[in-house]
VEXDREN-2710 file (C-alpha; in Angstrom, 1 decimal):
% VEXDREN-2710
k/r/px/py/pz
1/UNK/9.5/0.3/25.6
2/UNK/5.9/1.2/26.3
3/UNK/4.0/-1.5/28.1
4/UNK/0.3/-1.3/28.7
5/UNK/-2.2/-2.4/31.3
6/UNK/-5.1/-3.4/29.3
7/UNK/-8.7/-3.7/30.6
8/UNK/-10.6/-6.7/29.4
9/UNK/-11.7/-6.2/25.8
10/UNK/-15.3/-6.1/24.7
11/UNK/-14.3/-7.1/21.1
12/UNK/-12.5/-10.3/21.8
13/UNK/-12.0/-12.9/19.1
14/UNK/-12.4/-15.9/21.4
15/UNK/-13.0/-15.5/25.1
16/UNK/-9.9/-14.3/26.8
17/UNK/-10.7/-16.5/29.8
18/UNK/-11.3/-19.7/27.8
19/UNK/-8.9/-22.4/28.7
20/UNK/-6.8/-23.9/26.0
21/UNK/-5.0/-27.3/26.0
22/UNK/-1.7/-25.5/26.9
23/UNK/-3.4/-23.4/29.6
24/UNK/-2.9/-20.2/27.6
25/UNK/-5.9/-18.2/26.5
26/UNK/-6.0/-17.1/22.9
27/UNK/-5.2/-13.4/22.5
28/UNK/-8.0/-10.9/22.0
29/UNK/-8.6/-9.0/18.8
30/UNK/-7.9/-5.8/20.6
31/UNK/-4.5/-7.2/21.7
32/UNK/-3.6/-8.1/18.1
33/UNK/-4.6/-4.6/16.9
34/UNK/-2.5/-2.8/19.5
35/UNK/0.5/-5.0/19.0
36/UNK/0.2/-4.6/15.2
37/UNK/-0.1/-0.8/15.6
38/UNK/3.1/-0.6/17.8
39/UNK/5.0/-2.9/15.5
40/UNK/3.9/-0.9/12.4
41/UNK/5.0/2.4/14.0
42/UNK/8.5/1.0/14.8
43/UNK/8.8/-0.5/11.3
44/UNK/7.8/2.8/9.7
45/UNK/10.5/4.6/11.7
46/UNK/13.1/2.2/10.4
47/UNK/11.7/2.3/6.9
48/UNK/11.8/6.1/6.8
49/UNK/15.5/6.1/7.9
50/UNK/16.2/3.5/5.2
51/UNK/14.5/5.8/2.7
52/UNK/16.6/8.7/3.9
53/UNK/19.7/6.5/3.4
54/UNK/18.7/5.8/-0.2
55/UNK/18.0/9.4/-0.8
56/UNK/21.4/10.4/0.5
57/UNK/23.0/7.7/-1.7
58/UNK/21.2/9.1/-4.7
59/UNK/21.9/12.7/-3.9
60/UNK/25.6/12.2/-3.3
61/UNK/26.5/9.6/-5.9
62/UNK/23.5/9.5/-8.3
63/UNK/22.8/6.3/-10.4
64/UNK/26.1/5.6/-12.2
65/UNK/29.1/3.3/-12.1
66/UNK/30.1/4.1/-8.5
67/UNK/26.7/3.4/-7.1
68/UNK/26.4/0.2/-9.1
69/UNK/29.7/-1.0/-7.6
70/UNK/28.5/-0.3/-4.1
71/UNK/25.2/-2.0/-4.7
72/UNK/27.0/-5.2/-5.7
73/UNK/28.8/-5.0/-2.4
74/UNK/25.5/-4.3/-0.7
75/UNK/24.4/-7.8/-1.6
76/UNK/26.5/-9.1/1.4
77/UNK/24.5/-7.2/4.1
78/UNK/21.2/-7.9/2.4
79/UNK/21.8/-11.6/2.5
80/UNK/23.3/-11.5/6.0
81/UNK/20.3/-9.5/7.3
82/UNK/17.9/-12.2/6.0
83/UNK/19.8/-15.1/7.4
84/UNK/21.2/-13.7/10.6
85/UNK/18.7/-11.1/11.9
86/UNK/15.3/-11.8/10.3
87/UNK/14.0/-15.2/9.1
88/UNK/16.9/-17.7/9.7
89/UNK/18.3/-16.8/13.1
90/UNK/14.9/-15.8/14.5
91/UNK/13.4/-19.2/13.7
92/UNK/16.3/-21.0/15.2
93/UNK/17.2/-19.1/18.4
94/UNK/14.0/-17.6/19.7
95/UNK/12.5/-21.0/20.6
96/UNK/15.8/-22.1/22.2
97/UNK/16.0/-19.0/24.4
98/UNK/12.2/-19.2/25.2
99/UNK/12.9/-22.7/26.5
100/UNK/15.8/-21.4/28.6
101/UNK/13.8/-18.5/30.0
102/UNK/10.9/-20.7/31.0
103/UNK/13.3/-23.0/32.9
104/UNK/15.0/-20.0/34.5
105/UNK/11.6/-18.8/35.8
106/UNK/11.2/-22.1/37.7
107/UNK/14.4/-21.3/39.5
108/UNK/15.8/-24.8/39.3
109/UNK/19.6/-25.4/39.3
110/UNK/22.1/-23.3/37.3
111/UNK/20.9/-20.5/35.1
112/UNK/19.9/-22.2/31.8
113/UNK/20.0/-18.9/29.8
114/UNK/23.7/-18.4/30.7
115/UNK/24.4/-22.0/29.9
116/UNK/22.8/-21.6/26.5
117/UNK/24.8/-18.5/25.8
118/UNK/28.0/-20.1/27.0
119/UNK/27.5/-23.1/24.7
120/UNK/26.4/-21.3/21.6
121/UNK/27.7/-17.8/21.4
122/UNK/31.5/-18.6/21.2
123/UNK/31.0/-21.1/18.5
124/UNK/28.7/-18.9/16.5
125/UNK/31.0/-15.9/16.8
126/UNK/33.9/-18.0/15.6
127/UNK/31.9/-19.1/12.6
128/UNK/30.9/-15.5/11.8
129/UNK/34.5/-14.4/12.0
130/UNK/35.6/-17.2/9.7
131/UNK/32.9/-16.4/7.1
132/UNK/33.7/-12.7/7.2
133/UNK/37.4/-13.4/6.6
134/UNK/36.5/-15.7/3.8
135/UNK/34.4/-13.1/2.1
136/UNK/37.1/-10.5/2.4
137/UNK/39.8/-12.8/0.9
138/UNK/37.5/-14.0/-1.9
139/UNK/36.0/-10.5/-2.7
140/UNK/37.4/-10.4/-6.2
141/UNK/35.9/-13.8/-7.1
142/UNK/32.6/-12.9/-5.4
143/UNK/32.3/-9.6/-7.4
144/UNK/33.1/-11.4/-10.6
145/UNK/30.4/-14.0/-9.9
146/UNK/27.7/-11.5/-8.9
147/UNK/28.3/-8.9/-11.6
148/UNK/30.7/-10.1/-14.4
149/UNK/29.9/-7.0/-16.6
150/UNK/30.6/-4.4/-14.0
151/UNK/32.7/-1.4/-15.4
152/UNK/34.7/-0.9/-12.2
153/UNK/35.1/-4.2/-10.4
154/UNK/38.0/-2.9/-8.2
155/UNK/35.7/-0.4/-6.5
156/UNK/33.2/-3.1/-5.9
157/UNK/35.9/-5.3/-4.4
158/UNK/36.9/-2.6/-1.9
159/UNK/33.3/-2.0/-0.9
160/UNK/32.7/-5.8/-0.5
161/UNK/35.7/-6.1/1.8
162/UNK/34.2/-3.4/4.0
163/UNK/30.7/-4.7/4.0
164/UNK/31.9/-8.3/4.7
165/UNK/32.4/-7.1/8.4
166/UNK/28.6/-7.1/8.7
167/UNK/28.6/-11.0/8.8
168/UNK/30.1/-10.7/12.3
169/UNK/28.1/-7.7/13.5
170/UNK/24.8/-8.8/12.0
171/UNK/25.3/-12.3/13.5
172/UNK/25.9/-10.8/16.9
173/UNK/23.0/-8.4/16.5
174/UNK/20.6/-11.2/15.5
175/UNK/21.7/-13.3/18.4
176/UNK/21.0/-10.4/20.8
177/UNK/17.7/-9.8/19.2
178/UNK/16.6/-13.4/19.6
179/UNK/17.7/-13.5/23.3
180/UNK/16.0/-10.2/24.1
181/UNK/12.7/-11.1/22.4
182/UNK/12.6/-14.3/24.4
183/UNK/13.0/-12.2/27.5
184/UNK/10.0/-10.0/26.3
185/UNK/12.3/-7.0/25.7
186/UNK/11.5/-5.4/22.3
187/UNK/12.8/-1.8/22.4
188/UNK/16.4/-2.6/21.7
189/UNK/15.8/-5.1/19.0
190/UNK/13.4/-2.6/17.3
191/UNK/16.0/0.1/17.4
192/UNK/18.7/-1.8/15.5
193/UNK/17.8/-0.6/12.0
194/UNK/17.5/3.0/13.3
195/UNK/21.1/2.7/14.5
196/UNK/22.2/0.9/11.3
197/UNK/20.8/3.5/8.9
198/UNK/22.1/6.3/11.1
199/UNK/25.6/5.0/10.8
200/UNK/25.4/4.7/7.0
201/UNK/24.0/8.2/6.5
202/UNK/26.5/9.8/8.9
203/UNK/29.4/8.1/7.2
204/UNK/28.3/9.1/3.7
205/UNK/28.0/12.8/4.6
206/UNK/31.2/12.9/6.7
207/UNK/33.4/10.8/4.4
208/UNK/31.7/11.1/1.0
209/UNK/33.9/14.0/-0.3
210/UNK/37.1/12.1/0.6
211/UNK/36.3/8.5/0.0
212/UNK/33.4/8.6/-2.5
213/UNK/31.0/5.7/-2.5
214/UNK/33.4/3.7/-0.3
215/UNK/32.0/5.9/2.6
216/UNK/28.7/4.1/2.2
217/UNK/30.5/0.8/2.7
218/UNK/32.3/2.2/5.8
219/UNK/28.8/3.2/7.0
220/UNK/27.6/-0.4/6.7
221/UNK/30.5/-1.6/8.8
222/UNK/29.8/1.2/11.4
223/UNK/26.1/0.6/11.3
224/UNK/26.6/-3.1/12.1
225/UNK/28.6/-2.2/15.2
226/UNK/25.9/0.2/16.3
227/UNK/23.3/-2.6/16.0
228/UNK/25.2/-4.6/18.5
229/UNK/25.9/-1.6/20.8
230/UNK/22.2/-0.8/20.9
231/UNK/21.3/-4.2/22.3
232/UNK/24.4/-5.2/24.4
233/UNK/23.5/-3.3/27.6
234/UNK/19.9/-4.6/27.7
235/UNK/21.1/-8.2/27.1
236/UNK/23.7/-7.8/29.8
237/UNK/21.1/-6.8/32.3
238/UNK/19.0/-9.9/31.4
239/UNK/22.0/-12.2/31.7
240/UNK/23.7/-10.8/34.8
241/UNK/20.9/-8.9/36.6
242/UNK/19.0/-10.1/39.6
243/UNK/17.1/-13.4/38.8
244/UNK/13.5/-13.3/39.8
245/UNK/11.9/-16.3/41.4
246/UNK/9.1/-18.1/39.7
247/UNK/6.3/-16.5/41.9
248/UNK/7.7/-13.0/41.1
249/UNK/7.8/-13.8/37.4
250/UNK/4.3/-15.1/37.4
251/UNK/3.0/-12.1/39.4
252/UNK/4.6/-9.7/37.0
253/UNK/3.1/-11.5/34.0
254/UNK/-0.3/-11.4/35.6
255/UNK/-0.2/-7.8/36.5
256/UNK/1.4/-6.5/33.3
257/UNK/-0.1/-8.3/30.3
258/UNK/1.6/-6.0/27.7
259/UNK/0.3/-6.4/24.2
260/UNK/3.8/-6.9/22.9
261/UNK/4.7/-9.3/25.7
262/UNK/1.7/-11.5/25.1
263/UNK/2.8/-13.6/22.1
264/UNK/6.2/-14.2/23.6
265/UNK/4.7/-15.0/26.9
266/UNK/2.4/-17.5/25.1
267/UNK/5.4/-19.2/23.5
268/UNK/7.4/-19.3/26.7
269/UNK/4.4/-20.8/28.6
270/UNK/4.0/-23.5/25.9
271/UNK/7.7/-24.3/26.2
272/UNK/7.4/-24.5/29.9
273/UNK/4.5/-27.0/29.6
274/UNK/6.8/-29.2/27.5
275/UNK/9.7/-28.9/30.0
276/UNK/7.6/-30.5/32.7
277/UNK/7.7/-33.7/30.8
278/UNK/10.5/-36.1/31.7
279/UNK/11.2/-36.5/28.0
280/UNK/11.8/-32.8/27.6
281/UNK/15.0/-31.9/25.6
282/UNK/18.0/-30.2/27.0
283/UNK/18.1/-26.4/26.3
284/UNK/21.4/-26.8/24.6
285/UNK/20.0/-29.3/22.2
286/UNK/16.5/-28.0/21.7
287/UNK/17.1/-27.0/18.1
288/UNK/16.8/-29.7/15.5
289/UNK/18.7/-29.5/12.2
290/UNK/15.8/-31.0/10.4
291/UNK/13.6/-28.0/11.4
292/UNK/16.4/-25.4/10.8
293/UNK/17.6/-26.4/7.4
294/UNK/14.4/-25.8/5.4
295/UNK/14.0/-22.4/7.0
296/UNK/17.6/-21.3/6.2
297/UNK/17.5/-22.7/2.7
298/UNK/14.2/-21.0/1.9
299/UNK/15.5/-17.6/3.2
300/UNK/18.6/-18.0/1.1
301/UNK/16.7/-19.0/-2.0
302/UNK/14.3/-16.1/-1.7
303/UNK/17.2/-13.7/-1.3
304/UNK/18.8/-15.0/-4.5
305/UNK/16.2/-13.0/-6.5
306/UNK/18.3/-10.0/-5.8
307/UNK/21.5/-11.8/-6.9
308/UNK/19.9/-12.8/-10.2
309/UNK/18.7/-9.2/-10.8
310/UNK/22.1/-7.7/-10.3
311/UNK/23.8/-10.4/-12.3
312/UNK/21.6/-9.7/-15.3
313/UNK/21.7/-5.9/-14.8
314/UNK/25.5/-5.8/-14.7
315/UNK/25.6/-6.3/-18.5
316/UNK/23.4/-3.2/-19.1
317/UNK/24.6/0.4/-19.3
318/UNK/25.7/2.1/-16.1
319/UNK/23.0/2.9/-13.6
320/UNK/20.8/-0.1/-14.3
321/UNK/21.6/-1.7/-11.0
322/UNK/20.9/1.6/-9.2
323/UNK/17.5/2.0/-11.0
324/UNK/16.5/-1.5/-9.9
325/UNK/17.6/-0.8/-6.3
326/UNK/15.8/2.5/-5.8
327/UNK/12.6/1.2/-7.5
328/UNK/12.5/-2.0/-5.4
329/UNK/13.2/-0.2/-2.1
330/UNK/10.3/2.2/-2.6
331/UNK/7.9/-0.3/-4.1
332/UNK/8.3/-2.8/-1.2
333/UNK/7.2/-0.3/1.5
334/UNK/3.5/-1.2/1.0
335/UNK/4.4/-4.9/1.3
336/UNK/6.3/-4.3/4.5
337/UNK/3.4/-2.5/6.1
338/UNK/0.8/-5.0/5.0
339/UNK/2.8/-7.9/6.6
340/UNK/2.8/-6.3/10.1
341/UNK/-0.4/-8.1/11.1
342/UNK/1.1/-11.5/10.0
343/UNK/4.2/-10.7/12.1
344/UNK/2.1/-10.2/15.2
345/UNK/-0.2/-13.2/14.6
346/UNK/2.6/-15.7/13.8
347/UNK/2.9/-16.9/17.5
348/UNK/-0.9/-17.0/17.6
349/UNK/-1.0/-19.4/14.6
350/UNK/1.8/-21.5/16.1
351/UNK/-0.2/-21.8/19.4
352/UNK/-3.3/-22.9/17.5
353/UNK/-1.4/-25.6/15.6
354/UNK/0.3/-26.7/18.8
355/UNK/-3.1/-27.2/20.4
356/UNK/-4.4/-29.1/17.4
357/UNK/-7.1/-26.4/16.8
358/UNK/-7.1/-26.6/13.0
359/UNK/-10.3/-24.5/12.7
360/UNK/-8.9/-21.5/14.6
361/UNK/-5.6/-21.7/12.6
362/UNK/-7.5/-21.8/9.3
363/UNK/-9.6/-18.8/10.3
364/UNK/-6.5/-16.9/11.4
365/UNK/-4.7/-17.6/8.1
366/UNK/-7.6/-16.7/5.9
367/UNK/-8.2/-13.5/7.8
368/UNK/-4.6/-12.5/7.7
369/UNK/-4.3/-13.2/3.9
370/UNK/-7.4/-11.2/3.2
371/UNK/-6.4/-8.1/5.2
372/UNK/-2.8/-8.2/4.1
373/UNK/-3.8/-8.5/0.4
374/UNK/-6.3/-5.7/0.6
375/UNK/-3.7/-3.4/2.2
376/UNK/-0.9/-4.2/-0.2
377/UNK/-3.1/-3.9/-3.3
378/UNK/-4.0/-0.3/-2.3
379/UNK/-0.3/0.5/-2.0
380/UNK/0.5/-1.2/-5.3
381/UNK/-2.2/0.8/-7.0
382/UNK/-0.8/4.0/-5.6
383/UNK/2.7/3.1/-6.6
384/UNK/1.7/2.3/-10.1
385/UNK/-0.4/5.4/-10.5
386/UNK/2.1/7.9/-9.0
387/UNK/5.5/6.3/-9.7
388/UNK/7.0/9.2/-11.6
389/UNK/5.9/11.8/-9.0
390/UNK/7.1/9.6/-6.1
391/UNK/10.6/9.1/-7.5
392/UNK/10.9/12.7/-8.6
393/UNK/10.0/14.0/-5.1
394/UNK/12.2/11.5/-3.3
395/UNK/15.3/11.3/-5.4
396/UNK/15.6/13.9/-8.2
397/UNK/18.2/16.2/-6.8
398/UNK/22.0/16.4/-6.8
399/UNK/23.5/13.7/-9.0
400/UNK/20.2/12.0/-9.6
401/UNK/18.9/13.3/-13.0
402/UNK/15.5/13.5/-14.7
403/UNK/16.5/10.5/-16.9
404/UNK/17.2/8.5/-13.8
405/UNK/13.7/9.4/-12.5
406/UNK/12.0/8.2/-15.7
407/UNK/13.9/4.9/-15.8
408/UNK/13.4/4.2/-12.0
409/UNK/9.7/5.1/-12.2
410/UNK/9.1/2.7/-15.1
411/UNK/10.8/-0.1/-13.2
412/UNK/8.8/0.6/-10.1
413/UNK/5.6/0.3/-12.0
414/UNK/6.6/-3.1/-13.2
415/UNK/7.6/-4.1/-9.6
416/UNK/4.2/-3.1/-8.3
417/UNK/2.6/-5.9/-10.3
418/UNK/4.4/-8.5/-8.1
419/UNK/3.7/-6.9/-4.7
420/UNK/0.7/-9.1/-4.1
421/UNK/2.8/-12.2/-4.8
422/UNK/5.5/-11.0/-2.3
423/UNK/2.9/-10.4/0.4
424/UNK/1.2/-13.8/-0.1
425/UNK/4.6/-15.5/0.1
426/UNK/5.4/-13.7/3.3
427/UNK/2.0/-14.5/4.8
428/UNK/1.7/-18.1/3.7
429/UNK/5.2/-19.4/4.4
430/UNK/4.8/-18.8/8.1
431/UNK/2.0/-21.4/8.2
432/UNK/4.4/-24.0/6.8
433/UNK/7.0/-23.3/9.4
434/UNK/4.6/-23.1/12.3
435/UNK/3.6/-26.7/12.0
436/UNK/6.5/-28.0/14.2
437/UNK/7.6/-30.5/11.6
438/UNK/10.2/-30.3/8.8
439/UNK/8.8/-29.4/5.4
440/UNK/10.7/-28.7/2.2
441/UNK/7.7/-27.7/0.1
442/UNK/8.2/-23.9/0.6
443/UNK/11.8/-24.3/-0.7
444/UNK/10.5/-26.3/-3.7
445/UNK/8.0/-23.5/-4.4
446/UNK/10.6/-20.8/-4.1
447/UNK/13.0/-22.7/-6.3
448/UNK/10.3/-22.9/-9.0
449/UNK/9.9/-19.1/-8.7
450/UNK/13.6/-18.5/-8.9
451/UNK/13.9/-20.7/-12.1
452/UNK/11.1/-18.7/-13.7
453/UNK/12.8/-15.4/-12.7
454/UNK/16.1/-16.6/-14.2
455/UNK/14.7/-17.8/-17.5
456/UNK/12.4/-14.9/-18.1
457/UNK/15.0/-12.3/-17.0
458/UNK/17.7/-13.9/-19.3
459/UNK/15.2/-14.0/-22.2
460/UNK/13.9/-10.4/-21.8
461/UNK/16.9/-8.4/-20.5
462/UNK/18.4/-7.8/-24.0
463/UNK/15.1/-6.5/-25.5
464/UNK/13.5/-4.8/-22.4
465/UNK/16.5/-4.0/-20.2
466/UNK/15.7/-3.3/-16.6
467/UNK/11.9/-3.6/-17.3
468/UNK/12.4/-7.2/-18.3
469/UNK/14.4/-8.0/-15.1
470/UNK/11.6/-6.4/-13.0
471/UNK/8.9/-8.3/-14.9
472/UNK/10.8/-11.5/-14.3
473/UNK/10.9/-10.8/-10.5
474/UNK/7.1/-10.1/-10.5
475/UNK/6.3/-13.3/-12.4
476/UNK/8.7/-15.5/-10.4
477/UNK/7.4/-14.5/-7.0
478/UNK/3.8/-14.8/-8.3
479/UNK/4.5/-18.4/-9.3
480/UNK/5.9/-19.1/-5.8
481/UNK/2.8/-17.5/-4.2
482/UNK/0.5/-19.6/-6.4
483/UNK/2.4/-22.8/-5.5
484/UNK/2.3/-22.0/-1.7
485/UNK/-1.4/-21.3/-1.9
486/UNK/-2.2/-24.5/-3.8
487/UNK/-0.1/-26.5/-1.4
488/UNK/-1.9/-25.5/1.8
489/UNK/-3.2/-28.7/3.4
490/UNK/-3.2/-30.6/6.6
491/UNK/-0.2/-32.7/5.6
492/UNK/2.1/-29.7/5.0
493/UNK/0.5/-26.7/6.6
494/UNK/-3.0/-25.4/7.4
495/UNK/-6.0/-26.7/5.3
496/UNK/-7.5/-23.4/4.2
497/UNK/-10.4/-23.2/1.8
498/UNK/-8.2/-22.4/-1.2
499/UNK/-11.0/-21.7/-3.8
500/UNK/-12.8/-19.4/-1.5
501/UNK/-9.6/-17.5/-0.7
502/UNK/-8.8/-17.1/-4.4
503/UNK/-12.3/-15.9/-5.1
504/UNK/-12.1/-13.3/-2.4
505/UNK/-8.6/-12.2/-3.6
506/UNK/-10.0/-11.6/-7.1
507/UNK/-12.2/-8.8/-5.7
508/UNK/-9.5/-6.4/-4.4
509/UNK/-7.3/-7.3/-7.4
510/UNK/-10.0/-6.0/-9.8
511/UNK/-10.5/-2.9/-7.6
512/UNK/-6.8/-2.2/-7.5
513/UNK/-6.5/-2.4/-11.3
514/UNK/-9.3/0.1/-11.8
515/UNK/-8.0/2.4/-9.1
516/UNK/-4.5/2.4/-10.6
517/UNK/-5.7/3.3/-14.0
518/UNK/-7.9/6.1/-12.6
519/UNK/-5.1/7.4/-10.4
520/UNK/-2.5/7.4/-13.2
521/UNK/-4.9/9.4/-15.4
522/UNK/-5.6/12.0/-12.8
523/UNK/-1.9/12.3/-11.8
524/UNK/-0.9/12.8/-15.5
525/UNK/-3.2/15.8/-15.8
526/UNK/-1.3/17.9/-13.2
527/UNK/2.1/19.5/-13.8
528/UNK/3.2/20.0/-10.2
529/UNK/4.6/16.7/-8.8
530/UNK/3.3/17.5/-5.3
531/UNK/-0.2/18.2/-6.6
532/UNK/-0.1/15.3/-9.0
533/UNK/0.9/12.9/-6.2
534/UNK/-2.0/14.2/-4.0
535/UNK/-4.5/14.0/-6.8
536/UNK/-3.4/10.5/-7.9
537/UNK/-3.2/9.2/-4.4
538/UNK/-6.6/10.5/-3.5
539/UNK/-8.2/9.1/-6.6
540/UNK/-6.7/5.7/-6.0
541/UNK/-7.9/5.6/-2.5
542/UNK/-11.5/6.7/-3.2
543/UNK/-11.9/4.5/-6.2
544/UNK/-10.4/1.5/-4.4
545/UNK/-12.5/1.8/-1.3
546/UNK/-15.7/2.4/-3.2
547/UNK/-15.1/-0.7/-5.4
548/UNK/-14.3/-2.8/-2.4
549/UNK/-17.7/-1.9/-1.0
550/UNK/-19.5/-2.5/-4.3
551/UNK/-17.8/-5.9/-4.7
552/UNK/-18.7/-6.9/-1.1
553/UNK/-15.1/-7.1/0.4
554/UNK/-15.5/-7.1/4.2
555/UNK/-12.0/-8.0/5.3
556/UNK/-10.5/-4.6/6.0
557/UNK/-13.3/-2.6/7.8
558/UNK/-13.4/-4.9/10.9
559/UNK/-9.7/-4.7/11.3
560/UNK/-9.6/-0.9/11.1
561/UNK/-12.5/-0.6/13.5
562/UNK/-10.8/-2.9/16.0
563/UNK/-7.5/-1.1/15.7
564/UNK/-9.3/2.3/16.3
565/UNK/-11.2/1.0/19.3
566/UNK/-8.0/-0.5/20.7
567/UNK/-6.1/2.8/20.5
568/UNK/-8.9/5.0/21.7
569/UNK/-9.9/2.8/24.7
570/UNK/-6.5/1.7/25.9
571/UNK/-4.1/4.5/25.1
572/UNK/-4.8/6.3/28.4
573/UNK/-3.6/3.2/30.3
574/UNK/-0.2/3.1/28.7
575/UNK/2.7/3.4/31.1
576/UNK/6.4/3.5/30.5
577/UNK/9.0/1.4/32.3
END
């Protein structure tokens, strides 16, 4: 993983040398820009392979009964990834391992990291095995519950039994990722989705002729194992390698303040401050159920949107589930990229709240929301304007027909309306879970959105088909975003200036609507899909940027200027280790 020696930045947010109550200086704006850039590059690499996986699935199996059956089974790894690798496991294990690493650095007594692994990994692995076995045994009942109208439930049951193995592999992969990130090692965790998607693509092309769509389910099982294999050697070195003394660790941290190491180092230092107190908790018992339960329940509730969509689509003609899947995967790419800044600044926000610096936390949240919203709205406008061309160029080949392209493009345009809501939920929910106290408000907000999705979807699916399901998703997540935004306050989260934030959000929304209409008009006037995509994308970008300037939106330009300065000034100092 590249690490960088960074000279003091001239464009600091607060002073890098300013002392904070925890003894940790706030990160500079240049640091955040570089960390966001590196994170975005790694995320794009994983997203491109995921897109290649979806293209291979469409090319080999199209959008019919077989693909629908596999996508029902695909629900298992989707839910498992959310709970075991991303939101759930990360919120639980990263703080625990950070505490253990901080105590290890002080070189007192037995190795607390090994003690934590010994006390948690066997129990968690046993639980993962039990859940995987339960899913395999209950696969027929699970398929019947998820998609009661599926034409070929037997194929879905076979695929579900194969994908159920990912509960164990994803659980172990998430455990390794949390431990490595706490040790400030990011290369192996970042590579897991590259390994995962490589396994699926390889299995589909090697076994597709013989086993059909079951080969994709085999690829899920193989990809899960590759996720663990990609991280196991690095974790073994951290657990069983030579332990450094506290002076050595401090010297290394001082000499090599890598942008990607900074947030994790901040968290570890904060935890170390706490461990100096006589009342500090044991590493083995540093995770409280009251803090864990709301996070896990929120993640599971949010993932249930996919379950509702597939449940409703299973009653429609063959291919409906596939059209929803392909449209959603492509439409969510702008959302994923727009949230990169929030991913990097999450530890910064937690540090500000831990120090009681409400003003800095509020500024951070408002700035992140503004930048992420401007970015995702540009992507949403482009997706709406050029949806037919995007789907045609990505998927229309092999078993994926022109009719599939038209249906998927229509659904993707509807999905694009909800992208701002998805981004706001991703950006705002972190503030609720950063406060260090249990809160059930995000779960209540997500539940309200799920209820709206269910009722609207059930009421529109018969008349509007997959378009009604996609519209229900967009409306439901927008309801959740509105509730999270209105609930921001000192008692639950960060007291942002809600009216000001909403007023500022209205400007890029208006710009995005105009840009989407103009881009769709230009794209429809060109026959070639490549030229139409270029014309539509260029029109969207030009109109959107000009309108942002006319409306007085200033959120994006400073961020882009900072990122550019960060890269051009510090890239020559990058070194590899």
